[in-house]
All heavy atoms as an XYZ file, in Angstrom:
847
protein
N      11.689    -83.831      8.242
C      12.799    -84.264      7.338
C      13.717    -83.113      7.154
O      14.924    -83.280      7.136
C      12.191    -84.725      6.061
N      13.268    -81.946      6.931
C      14.108    -80.767      6.742
C      14.937    -80.437      7.944
O      16.192    -80.082      7.888
C      13.225    -79.457      6.424
N      14.357    -80.614      9.103
C      15.093    -80.374     10.415
C      16.245    -81.424     10.467
O      17.381    -81.032     10.819
C      14.266    -80.365     11.628
C      13.330    -79.122     11.618
C      15.074    -80.365     12.894
C      12.293    -79.018     12.653
N      15.851    -82.692     10.187
C      16.897    -83.731     10.281
C      17.963    -83.424      9.301
O      19.235    -83.554      9.695
C      16.219    -85.074      9.958
C      17.112    -86.320     10.226
C      16.316    -87.584     10.012
C      17.002    -88.815     10.215
N      16.176    -90.002     10.027
N      17.652    -82.997      8.101
C      18.638    -82.860      7.077
C      19.544    -81.622      7.365
O      20.784    -81.682      7.374
C      17.955    -82.698      5.674
O      19.027    -82.375      4.691
N      18.882    -80.553      7.678
C      19.624    -79.300      7.951
C      20.378    -79.456      9.319
O      21.499    -78.961      9.431
C      18.691    -78.088      8.069
C      18.162    -77.740      6.678
O      18.855    -77.943      5.672
N      16.885    -77.273      6.610
N      19.789    -80.126     10.284
C      20.529    -80.316     11.505
C      21.720    -81.212     11.280
O      22.803    -80.849     11.914
N      21.614    -82.269     10.595
C      22.770    -83.128     10.247
C      23.794    -82.313      9.458
O      24.989    -82.636      9.588
N      23.329    -81.392      8.649
C      24.262    -80.629      7.870
C      25.195    -79.731      8.765
O      26.234    -79.298      8.251
N      24.668    -79.458      9.926
C      25.507    -78.740     10.919
C      26.246    -79.671     11.840
O      27.444    -79.582     12.099
C      24.694    -77.764     11.715
C      25.366    -77.198     12.876
N      26.270    -76.219     12.732
C      25.401    -77.460     14.165
C      26.766    -75.910     13.893
N      26.225    -76.729     14.841
N      25.520    -80.627     12.406
C      26.021    -81.502     13.494
C      27.171    -82.404     12.894
O      28.161    -82.483     13.490
C      24.950    -82.410     14.022
C      25.500    -83.553     14.938
C      24.002    -81.535     14.860
N      26.891    -83.073     11.798
C      28.018    -84.026     11.243
C      29.334    -83.415     11.008
O      30.317    -83.792     11.444
C      27.460    -84.780     10.016
C      26.207    -85.649     10.307
O      25.942    -85.921     11.449
N      25.530    -86.078      9.261
N      29.349    -82.225     10.267
C      30.709    -81.709     10.042
C      31.352    -81.094     11.401
O      32.539    -81.161     11.466
C      30.443    -80.577      9.061
C      29.166    -80.883      8.402
C      28.430    -81.679      9.379
N      30.440    -80.611     12.278
C      30.968    -80.119     13.571
C      31.699    -81.300     14.294
O      32.771    -81.169     14.769
C      29.882    -79.631     14.448
O      29.329    -78.466     13.827
N      31.040    -82.537     14.289
C      31.678    -83.618     14.952
C      33.018    -84.002     14.210
O      33.983    -84.310     14.801
C      30.763    -84.803     15.075
C      29.559    -84.499     15.969
C      31.358    -86.115     15.556
C      28.408    -85.365     15.856
N      32.930    -84.109     12.840
C      34.041    -84.421     12.126
C      35.163    -83.538     12.375
O      36.349    -84.097     12.628
C      33.690    -84.203     10.606
C      34.688    -84.505      9.615
C      34.971    -85.767      9.179
C      35.566    -83.479      9.090
C      35.902    -86.105      8.266
C      36.574    -83.779      8.111
C      36.722    -85.073      7.787
N      35.085    -82.208     12.384
C      36.224    -81.361     12.703
C      36.655    -81.378     14.159
O      37.822    -81.231     14.517
C      35.947    -80.057     12.268
C      35.876    -79.933     10.743
C      34.767    -79.617      9.935
C      36.887    -80.177      9.846
N      35.143    -79.690      8.608
C      36.470    -80.050      8.562
C      38.345    -80.530     10.077
C      37.239    -80.247      7.421
C      39.141    -80.641      8.892
C      38.596    -80.572      7.617
N      35.828    -81.594     15.123
C      36.182    -81.654     16.507
C      36.879    -82.872     16.817
O      37.566    -82.906     17.791
C      34.851    -81.595     17.370
C      34.263    -80.262     17.411
C      32.968    -80.214     18.140
O      32.654    -81.150     18.815
N      32.249    -79.116     18.121
N      36.917    -83.999     15.949
C      37.606    -85.202     16.268
C      38.822    -85.293     15.464
O      39.495    -86.305     15.458
C      36.752    -86.382     15.931
O      36.274    -86.428     14.563
C      35.491    -86.464     16.751
N      39.278    -84.133     14.893
C      40.577    -84.075     14.107
C      41.568    -83.310     14.821
O      41.206    -82.267     15.531
C      40.370    -83.556     12.688
C      39.384    -84.277     11.797
C      39.585    -85.824     11.787
N      38.848    -86.507     10.730
C      37.716    -87.063     11.071
N      37.117    -86.995     12.178
N      37.128    -87.797     10.056
N      42.897    -83.576     14.730
C      43.908    -82.801     15.309
C      45.216    -82.963     14.549
O      45.345    -84.015     13.955
C      44.154    -83.218     16.808
N      45.942    -81.846     14.499
C      47.271    -82.048     13.764
C      48.164    -82.944     14.660
O      48.015    -83.078     15.834
C      47.807    -80.642     13.782
C      47.157    -79.920     14.878
C      45.825    -80.602     15.002
N      49.217    -83.597     13.940
C      50.101    -84.494     14.826
C      50.715    -83.856     15.984
O      50.910    -84.455     17.027
C      51.181    -84.809     13.744
C      50.493    -84.678     12.361
C      49.431    -83.530     12.598
N      51.001    -82.487     15.954
C      51.513    -81.794     17.127
C      50.617    -81.766     18.268
O      51.026    -81.577     19.481
C      51.890    -80.424     16.723
O      50.808    -79.667     16.415
N      49.365    -82.113     18.040
C      48.360    -82.130     19.165
C      47.780    -83.538     19.309
O      46.718    -83.638     19.889
C      47.274    -81.118     18.968
C      47.839    -79.713     18.792
C      46.758    -78.662     19.235
C      47.454    -77.320     19.045
N      47.571    -76.543     20.090
N      48.515    -84.564     18.822
C      48.005    -85.953     19.154
C      47.279    -86.550     17.966
O      46.959    -87.758     18.003
N      47.081    -85.766     16.904
C      46.343    -86.164     15.721
C      47.038    -87.347     15.127
O      48.410    -87.273     14.987
N      46.378    -88.335     14.588
C      47.055    -89.425     13.764
C      47.578    -90.573     14.655
O      47.955    -91.628     14.159
N      47.630    -90.269     15.994
C      48.080    -91.337     16.857
C      46.913    -92.281     17.169
O      45.690    -91.947     17.163
C      48.525    -90.728     18.215
N      47.239    -93.552     17.238
C      46.192    -94.561     17.543
C      45.541    -94.344     19.036
O      46.180    -93.632     19.833
C      46.852    -95.923     17.529
C      48.336    -95.680     17.657
C      48.525    -94.226     17.206
N      44.345    -94.606     19.146
C      43.693    -94.423     20.399
C      44.375    -95.209     21.522
O      45.129    -96.314     21.268
C      42.265    -94.963     20.235
C      42.161    -95.703     18.915
C      43.357    -95.321     18.243
N      44.214    -94.781     22.786
C      44.904    -95.357     23.879
C      43.771    -95.557     24.997
O      42.662    -95.167     24.839
C      46.029    -94.542     24.471
O      45.480    -93.263     24.909
C      47.127    -94.425     23.432
N      44.137    -96.293     26.144
C      43.325    -96.353     27.297
C      42.033    -97.239     26.892
O      42.061    -98.110     26.227
N      40.981    -96.624     27.642
C      39.641    -97.372     27.560
C      39.093    -97.545     26.066
O      38.680    -98.601     25.773
C      38.633    -96.654     28.275
C      38.858    -96.776     29.887
O      39.728    -97.551     30.295
O      38.204    -95.929     30.542
N      39.388    -96.454     25.226
C      38.937    -96.622     23.854
C      39.584    -97.705     23.142
O      39.020    -98.415     22.427
C      39.032    -95.222     23.194
C      38.577    -95.259     21.645
C      37.080    -95.718     21.496
C      38.757    -93.842     21.143
N      40.900    -97.754     23.240
C      41.742    -98.728     22.531
C      41.283   -100.178     22.989
O      41.174   -101.065     22.145
C      43.198    -98.544     22.782
N      41.133   -100.293     24.304
C      40.620   -101.614     24.812
C      39.280   -101.982     24.211
O      39.068   -103.175     23.941
C      40.593   -101.620     26.384
C      42.066   -101.507     26.953
C      42.010   -101.335     28.418
O      40.997   -101.574     29.099
O      43.039   -100.882     29.006
N      38.379   -101.042     24.208
C      37.012   -101.304     23.667
C      37.109   -101.593     22.224
O      36.376   -102.592     21.735
C      36.099   -100.143     23.989
N      37.895   -100.994     21.498
C      38.029   -101.279     20.076
C      38.522   -102.703     19.780
O      38.035   -103.473     19.049
C      38.932   -100.269     19.320
C      38.253    -98.896     19.221
C      39.406   -100.726     17.909
C      39.123    -97.742     18.750
N      39.626   -103.019     20.543
C      40.094   -104.456     20.513
C      39.180   -105.499     20.945
O      38.983   -106.564     20.287
C      41.459   -104.582     21.360
C      42.562   -103.782     20.811
O      42.607   -103.357     19.614
O      43.560   -103.587     21.546
N      38.380   -105.194     21.979
C      37.382   -106.180     22.444
C      36.227   -106.349     21.464
O      35.653   -107.437     21.246
C      36.917   -105.714     23.899
N      35.902   -105.177     20.859
C      34.701   -105.213     19.965
C      34.999   -105.727     18.537
O      34.212   -106.589     17.919
C      34.082   -103.864     19.844
O      33.723   -103.379     21.268
C      32.792   -103.876     19.060
N      36.066   -105.263     17.979
C      36.441   -105.536     16.612
C      37.692   -106.487     16.395
O      37.991   -106.699     15.206
C      36.684   -104.205     15.883
C      35.488   -103.281     15.994
C      35.538   -102.167     16.780
C      34.328   -103.483     15.353
C      34.464   -101.297     17.001
C      33.202   -102.612     15.479
C      33.305   -101.549     16.331
N      38.340   -106.742     17.471
C      39.641   -107.609     17.315
C      40.851   -106.812     17.289
O      41.835   -107.114     17.861
N      40.848   -105.576     16.602
C      42.015   -104.682     16.474
C      41.550   -103.390     15.943
O      40.498   -103.318     15.361
C      43.049   -105.345     15.643
O      42.711   -105.352     14.335
N      42.338   -102.391     15.951
C      42.134   -101.059     15.424
C      42.090   -101.238     13.923
O      41.241   -100.784     13.177
C      43.247   -100.116     15.747
C      43.161    -98.699     15.098
C      41.820    -98.091     15.477
C      44.281    -97.842     15.527
N      43.036   -102.075     13.419
C      43.087   -102.320     11.827
C      41.838   -102.991     11.433
O      41.228   -102.584     10.374
C      44.310   -103.114     11.428
C      45.615   -102.295     11.571
C      45.574   -100.962     10.729
O      45.112   -100.942      9.551
O      45.981    -99.990     11.302
N      41.220   -103.931     12.174
C      40.115   -104.569     11.845
C      38.821   -103.631     11.811
O      38.005   -103.571     10.929
C      39.766   -105.743     12.756
N      38.851   -102.778     12.820
C      37.754   -101.839     12.835
C      37.892   -100.831     11.652
O      36.880   -100.503     11.035
C      37.853   -101.005     14.167
C      36.688   -100.165     14.392
S      36.817    -98.350     14.781
C      38.272    -97.721     14.183
N      39.022   -100.335     11.454
C      39.235    -99.436     10.255
C      38.865   -100.037      9.032
O      38.203    -99.357      8.113
C      40.693    -98.980     10.189
C      41.006    -97.991     11.364
C      42.489    -97.709     11.572
C      43.334    -97.404     10.336
N      44.739    -97.029     10.697
N      39.172   -101.325      8.818
C      38.852   -101.943      7.591
C      37.389   -102.131      7.399
O      36.750   -101.951      6.345
C      39.479   -103.393      7.578
O      40.952   -103.284      7.510
C      39.159   -104.200      6.334
N      36.690   -102.590      8.487
C      35.260   -102.695      8.421
C      34.498   -101.307      8.281
O      33.580   -101.244      7.386
C      34.756   -103.371      9.692
C      33.268   -103.668      9.663
C      32.801   -104.520     10.789
C      31.342   -104.827     10.698
N      30.798   -105.565     11.789
N      34.924   -100.296      8.912
C      34.303    -99.045      8.873
C      34.606    -98.440      7.448
O      33.650    -97.859      6.779
C      34.861    -98.013      9.883
C      34.191    -96.668      9.732
C      32.741    -96.555      9.877
C      34.852    -95.785     10.968
N      35.692    -98.603      6.932
C      36.072    -98.146      5.564
C      35.116    -98.928      4.512
O      34.528    -98.197      3.616
C      37.544    -98.428      5.200
O      37.781    -97.916      3.896
N      35.066   -100.231      4.599
C      34.207   -100.974      3.716
C      32.763   -100.496      3.771
O      32.037   -100.338      2.770
C      34.362   -102.484      4.011
N      32.187   -100.265      4.984
C      30.899    -99.830      5.173
C      30.675    -98.477      4.490
O      29.660    -98.143      3.833
C      30.472    -99.842      6.630
C      30.349   -101.215      7.241
S      30.167   -101.092      9.045
C      28.547   -100.182      9.201
N      31.660    -97.607      4.684
C      31.499    -96.221      4.180
C      31.572    -96.213      2.725
O      30.812    -95.414      2.162
C      32.704    -95.379      4.828
O      32.523    -95.379      6.238
N      32.494    -96.926      2.093
C      32.624    -96.998      0.707
C      31.308    -97.456     -0.002
O      30.948    -97.089     -0.981
C      33.801    -97.915      0.260
C      33.684    -98.246     -1.213
C      35.041    -97.229      0.547
N      30.630    -98.382      0.744
C      29.339    -98.912      0.227
C      28.096    -98.014      0.348
O      27.052    -98.287     -0.295
C      28.960   -100.201      1.001
N      28.278    -96.892      0.933
C      27.145    -95.866      0.988
C      26.866    -95.399     -0.454
O      27.748    -94.964     -1.152
C      27.490    -94.703      1.918
C      26.433    -93.517      1.729
C      27.665    -95.119      3.265
N      25.634    -95.538     -0.850
C      25.270    -95.143     -2.166
C      24.957    -93.546     -2.068
O      24.286    -93.158     -1.265
C      23.929    -95.841     -2.637
C      24.225    -97.296     -2.887
C      25.223    -97.642     -3.918
O      25.164    -97.090     -4.993
N      26.168    -98.403     -3.596
N      25.599    -92.874     -3.049
C      25.461    -91.396     -3.046
C      26.297    -90.834     -1.968
O      27.472    -91.269     -1.639
N      25.808    -89.888     -1.233
C      26.451    -89.141     -0.173
C      26.031    -89.637      1.264
O      24.970    -90.184      1.420
C      26.314    -87.668     -0.290
O      26.811    -87.267     -1.387
N      26.938    -89.549      2.175
C      26.540    -89.867      3.524
C      27.836    -89.906      4.407
O      28.830    -89.299      4.119
N      27.729    -90.724      5.504
C      28.696    -90.781      6.547
C      28.804    -92.134      7.015
O      27.932    -92.943      7.101
C      28.272    -89.894      7.711
C      28.233    -88.422      7.404
C      27.218    -87.761      6.755
C      29.277    -87.507      7.689
N      27.588    -86.497      6.642
C      28.822    -86.208      7.167
C      30.435    -87.583      8.379
C      29.516    -85.066      7.324
C      31.245    -86.497      8.434
C      30.759    -85.192      7.955
N      30.148    -92.510      7.459
C      30.430    -93.776      8.202
C      30.819    -93.279      9.664
O      31.471    -92.388      9.743
N      30.371    -94.108     10.645
C      30.546    -93.638     12.011
C      30.995    -94.788     12.851
O      30.541    -95.930     12.799
C      29.218    -93.231     12.483
C      28.625    -91.873     11.922
C      27.618    -91.866     11.042
C      29.100    -90.642     12.187
N      27.432    -90.462     10.759
C      28.238    -89.733     11.439
C      30.097    -90.048     13.098
C      28.390    -88.329     11.543
C      30.105    -88.655     13.136
C      29.302    -87.815     12.378
N      31.781    -94.440     13.864
C      32.100    -95.195     15.081
C      31.225    -94.547     16.089
O      31.392    -93.318     16.416
C      33.547    -95.228     15.368
C      33.863    -95.873     16.793
C      33.576    -97.303     16.854
C      35.395    -95.594     17.084
N      30.362    -95.300     16.821
C      29.644    -94.699     17.940
C      29.423    -95.673     19.147
O      29.887    -96.724     19.075
N      28.715    -95.164     20.053
C      28.388    -96.034     21.178
C      26.872    -96.089     21.377
O      26.116    -95.211     21.111
C      28.965    -95.363     22.562
O      28.445    -94.155     22.783
C      30.508    -95.428     22.431
N      26.420    -97.339     21.743
C      25.075    -97.554     21.913
C      24.613    -97.128     23.435
O      25.453    -96.656     24.124
C      24.606    -98.935     21.626
C      25.156    -99.978     22.543
O      25.698    -99.701     23.640
O      25.105   -101.180     22.273
N      23.332    -97.268     23.742
C      22.908    -96.895     25.033
C      23.577    -97.546     26.207
O      23.690    -96.977     27.336
C      21.368    -97.161     25.223
N      24.167    -98.764     25.928
C      24.914    -99.502     26.977
C      26.383    -99.144     27.082
O      27.167    -99.735     27.764
C      24.816   -101.005     26.675
N      26.782    -98.156     26.155
C      28.194    -97.791     26.154
C      29.024    -98.762     25.159
O      30.229    -98.615     25.234
N      28.460    -99.635     24.448
C      29.161   -100.616     23.598
C      29.443    -99.851     22.268
O      28.744    -99.144     21.680
C      28.322   -101.849     23.317
C      27.965   -102.506     24.540
C      29.110   -103.287     25.062
C      28.723   -104.200     26.264
N      29.938   -104.648     26.981
N      30.660   -100.117     21.681
C      31.043    -99.554     20.342
C      30.240   -100.300     19.311
O      29.933   -101.396     19.328
C      32.543    -99.751     20.165
C      33.504    -98.953     21.029
C      34.905    -99.403     20.636
C      33.188    -97.502     20.932
N      29.903    -99.431     18.238
C      29.128    -99.956     17.072
C      29.625    -99.090     15.813
O      29.881    -97.914     16.024
C      27.731    -99.952     17.351
N      29.541    -99.736     14.685
C      29.732    -98.944     13.454
C      28.399    -98.811     12.802
O      27.485    -99.734     12.817
C      30.748    -99.804     12.538
C      32.040   -100.100     13.080
C      32.840   -100.943     12.117
C      32.827    -98.780     13.406
N      28.251    -97.709     12.075
C      27.007    -97.582     11.275
C      27.217    -96.501     10.226
O      28.349    -95.853     10.129
C      25.923    -96.898     12.217
N      26.427    -96.503      9.201
C      26.409    -95.519      8.213
C      24.996    -94.790      8.119
O      24.082    -95.330      8.628
C      26.601    -96.112      6.802
O      25.657    -97.045      6.475
C      28.004    -96.813      6.727
N      25.123    -93.553      7.648
C      23.853    -92.787      7.444
C      23.914    -92.158      6.073
O      25.038    -91.709      5.634
C      23.878    -91.690      8.526
S      23.661    -92.168     10.247
N      22.801    -92.114      5.503
C      22.681    -91.527      4.212
C      22.590    -89.958      4.274
O      22.191    -89.577      5.259
C      21.488    -92.082      3.344
N      23.145    -89.334      3.217
C      23.028    -87.928      3.088
C      23.542    -87.191      4.392
O      24.611    -87.439      4.679
C      21.545    -87.531      2.790
C      21.025    -88.195      1.471
O      21.741    -88.279      0.556
N      19.919    -88.850      1.666
N      22.783    -86.258      4.922
C      23.223    -85.534      6.098
C      22.574    -86.112      7.307
O      22.711    -85.471      8.390
C      22.838    -84.105      5.942
C      23.536    -83.395      4.805
C      23.247    -81.916      4.767
O      24.183    -81.209      4.689
N      22.012    -81.514      4.696
N      21.913    -87.279      7.351
C      21.238    -87.700      8.440
C      22.137    -87.885      9.604
O      23.300    -88.548      9.498
C      20.637    -89.103      8.157
C      19.476    -88.960      7.194
O      19.119    -87.877      6.686
O      18.910    -90.060      6.805
N      21.819    -87.234     10.792
C      22.753    -87.427     11.963
C      22.619    -88.802     12.639
O      21.653    -89.389     12.633
C      22.206    -86.347     12.898
C      20.868    -86.030     12.530
C      20.723    -86.393     11.015
N      23.705    -89.327     13.094
C      23.927    -90.618     13.662
C      22.965    -90.831     14.720
O      22.164    -91.889     14.673
C      25.276    -90.872     14.075
C      25.531    -92.300     14.632
C      25.345    -93.373     13.556
C      26.948    -92.369     15.208
N      22.902    -90.008     15.714
C      22.035    -90.324     16.997
C      20.540    -90.375     16.640
O      19.888    -91.258     17.049
C      22.383    -89.273     18.068
C      21.834    -89.740     19.332
C      22.395    -88.962     20.517
O      23.208    -88.021     20.374
O      22.009    -89.291     21.750
N      20.082    -89.371     15.892
C      18.797    -89.327     15.476
C      18.336    -90.493     14.505
O      17.163    -90.849     14.540
C      18.400    -87.968     14.876
N      19.274    -91.003     13.819
C      19.026    -92.031     12.830
C      19.007    -93.472     13.420
O      18.265    -94.316     13.139
C      19.932    -91.908     11.620
O      19.772    -90.659     11.097
C      19.600    -92.975     10.561
N      20.119    -93.712     14.257
C      20.409    -94.997     14.818
C      20.409    -95.149     16.393
O      20.432    -96.285     16.802
C      21.834    -95.377     14.401
O      22.743    -94.528     15.026
C      21.993    -95.330     12.854
N      20.299    -94.040     16.979
C      20.395    -93.998     18.431
C      21.843    -94.129     19.027
O      22.065    -94.057     20.201
N      22.783    -94.220     18.116
C      24.268    -94.249     18.619
C      24.758    -92.895     18.802
O      24.361    -91.933     18.060
C      25.018    -94.995     17.506
C      24.819    -96.425     17.199
C      25.623    -96.857     15.963
C      25.126    -97.329     18.391
N      25.723    -92.746     19.739
C      26.280    -91.473     20.146
C      27.563    -91.448     19.231
O      28.450    -92.399     19.386
C      26.623    -91.342     21.496
C      27.325    -90.009     21.833
C      25.288    -91.279     22.330
N      27.768    -90.501     18.356
C      28.967    -90.509     17.622
C      30.267    -90.175     18.306
O      30.357    -89.330     19.148
C      28.780    -89.323     16.514
C      27.720    -88.510     17.197
C      26.863    -89.360     18.118
N      31.320    -90.999     17.886
C      32.641    -90.768     18.385
C      33.574    -90.177     17.296
O      34.454    -89.443     17.481
C      33.204    -91.994     18.978
C      32.538    -92.552     20.205
C      33.142    -93.900     20.533
C      32.546    -91.660     21.345
N      33.356    -90.750     16.059
C      34.263    -90.462     15.007
C      33.506    -90.745     13.679
O      32.810    -91.713     13.552
C      35.422    -91.455     15.018
C      36.452    -91.336     13.896
C      37.367    -90.327     13.826
C      36.280    -92.168     12.751
C      38.203    -90.189     12.805
C      37.129    -92.055     11.619
C      38.184    -91.057     11.665
N      33.634    -89.793     12.741
C      32.942    -89.989     11.398
C      33.853    -89.914     10.193
O      34.857    -89.150     10.272
N      33.354    -90.578      9.229
C      34.037    -90.400      7.872
C      33.091    -89.782      6.903
O      31.950    -90.327      6.657
C      34.447    -91.791      7.311
C      35.528    -92.440      8.294
C      35.012    -91.670      5.915
C      35.802    -93.837      7.858
N      33.503    -88.692      6.332
C      32.571    -87.966      5.428
C      32.765    -88.646      4.009
O      33.831    -88.610      3.443
C      33.030    -86.455      5.376
C      32.248    -85.623      4.395
O      31.346    -86.115      3.747
O      32.495    -84.330      4.507
N      31.671    -89.179      3.480
C      31.677    -89.718      2.189
C      30.911    -88.929      1.187
O      30.273    -89.541      0.211
C      31.258    -91.336      2.166
C      32.405    -92.095      2.860
C      29.992    -91.549      2.822
N      30.652    -87.731      1.454
C      30.192    -86.777      0.476
C      31.087    -86.638     -0.656
O      32.360    -86.639     -0.435
C      29.807    -85.492      1.146
C      28.464    -85.558      1.936
C      28.310    -86.145      3.090
C      27.226    -84.930      1.578
N      27.018    -86.046      3.509
C      26.410    -85.252      2.530
C      26.832    -84.185      0.469
C      25.059    -84.857      2.549
C      25.475    -83.744      0.456
C      24.633    -84.072      1.474
N      30.650    -86.459     -1.857
C      31.529    -86.274     -2.998
C      32.546    -85.239     -2.829
O      33.633    -85.363     -3.319
C      30.802    -86.065     -4.312
C      29.970    -87.289     -4.724
C      29.228    -87.062     -5.982
O      29.074    -85.889     -6.506
O      28.756    -88.089     -6.616
N      32.241    -84.127     -2.218
C      33.128    -83.067     -2.077
C      34.363    -83.410     -1.214
O      35.475    -82.810     -1.199
C      32.423    -81.712     -1.452
C      31.957    -81.908      0.049
N      30.650    -82.134      0.388
C      32.719    -82.014      1.106
C      30.571    -82.286      1.682
N      31.899    -82.232      2.230
N      34.210    -84.526     -0.423
C      35.303    -84.911      0.489
C      36.345    -85.767     -0.347
O      37.456    -85.911      0.114
C      34.748    -85.926      1.559
N      36.018    -86.271     -1.505
C      36.958    -87.127     -2.317
C      36.988    -86.929     -3.802
O      37.884    -87.373     -4.422
C      36.692    -88.639     -2.018
C      35.375    -89.060     -2.499
C      35.097    -89.378     -3.813
C      34.262    -89.053     -1.747
C      33.938    -89.862     -4.313
C      32.970    -89.372     -2.113
C      32.816    -89.758     -3.392
O      31.622    -90.124     -3.897
N      36.025    -86.276     -4.387
C      35.809    -86.350     -5.849
C      36.989    -85.803     -6.673
O      37.477    -86.413     -7.610
C      34.628    -85.474     -6.152
C      34.187    -85.814     -7.643
C      33.482    -86.949     -8.031
C      34.653    -84.976     -8.705
C      33.244    -87.264     -9.315
C      34.352    -85.305    -10.064
C      33.615    -86.360    -10.217
O      33.300    -86.726    -11.684
N      37.720    -84.701     -6.230
C      38.810    -84.191     -6.917
C      39.963    -85.196     -7.122
O      40.635    -85.231     -8.082
C      39.306    -82.866     -6.425
C      38.310    -81.722     -6.566
C      38.944    -80.465     -5.928
C      38.089    -81.338     -8.024
N      40.090    -85.953     -6.019
C      41.265    -86.920     -6.016
C      40.857    -88.244     -6.684
O      41.687    -88.960     -7.316
C      41.757    -87.152     -4.589
C      42.525    -85.954     -4.052
O      43.136    -85.167     -4.846
O      42.550    -85.733     -2.870
N      39.610    -88.662     -6.292
C      39.257    -90.102     -6.700
C      38.086    -90.149     -7.730
O      37.690    -91.267     -8.022
C      38.875    -90.790     -5.416
C      39.976    -90.882     -4.381
C      39.945    -90.081     -3.241
C      41.069    -91.696     -4.602
C      41.075    -90.037     -2.454
C      42.101    -91.751     -3.781
C      42.088    -90.855     -2.698
O      43.167    -90.973     -1.778
N      37.578    -89.018     -8.069
C      36.408    -89.046     -9.050
C      35.307    -89.778     -8.374
O      34.988    -89.746     -7.220
C      36.735    -89.539    -10.512
C      37.888    -88.738    -11.042
C      37.549    -87.309    -11.156
C      38.685    -86.564    -11.837
N      38.937    -85.273    -11.324
N      34.757    -90.819     -9.099
C      33.608    -91.635     -8.586
C      34.123    -93.029     -8.103
O      33.238    -93.910     -7.892
C      32.445    -91.690     -9.449
C      32.811    -92.382    -10.705
O      33.982    -92.644    -11.008
N      31.820    -92.796    -11.495
N      35.389    -93.165     -7.888
C      35.927    -94.407     -7.510
C      36.419    -94.363     -6.109
O      37.565    -94.297     -5.799
C      37.040    -94.858     -8.466
C      37.593    -96.270     -8.290
C      36.707    -94.705     -9.968
N      35.454    -94.557     -5.103
C      35.826    -94.337     -3.748
C      36.892    -95.276     -3.230
O      37.728    -94.865     -2.561
C      34.494    -94.473     -2.887
C      33.708    -93.253     -2.788
C      32.671    -93.529     -1.788
N      31.665    -92.474     -2.030
C      30.464    -92.638     -1.587
N      30.033    -93.733     -1.045
N      29.539    -91.693     -1.788
N      36.694    -96.594     -3.503
C      37.682    -97.573     -2.900
C      39.199    -97.273     -3.183
O      40.037    -97.666     -2.449
C      37.251    -98.885     -3.373
C      35.849    -98.779     -3.946
C      35.751    -97.301     -4.355
N      39.407    -96.579     -4.251
C      40.910    -96.316     -4.623
C      41.349    -95.235     -3.617
O      42.528    -95.084     -3.501
C      40.969    -95.755     -5.994
C      40.623    -96.896     -7.041
O      40.480    -98.139     -6.663
O      40.553    -96.618     -8.189
């Protein structure tokens, strides 16, 4: 349990920061190519995926993560993990993008009212 927690405490933020970029480097732009096609095929649209992932992430009790990942067959899936649990070790999904729902990520702006 300690290895899972401490490992996730390193892995999750590492993935989080590696998947962010400033607008000058393409950050904030919608996905293109194969990823965009897979999102549309799996969720209907990027907006639908964002809505579902956001709702799942807001529903995490306490601290944790919301994730877009791929399964062993390469299909996209959404999942949440409690606390620092890493996605792959917890669900078998390979992470592509994560949302940090730890209190330090939102508390100063939103207090304990995540959906706002």
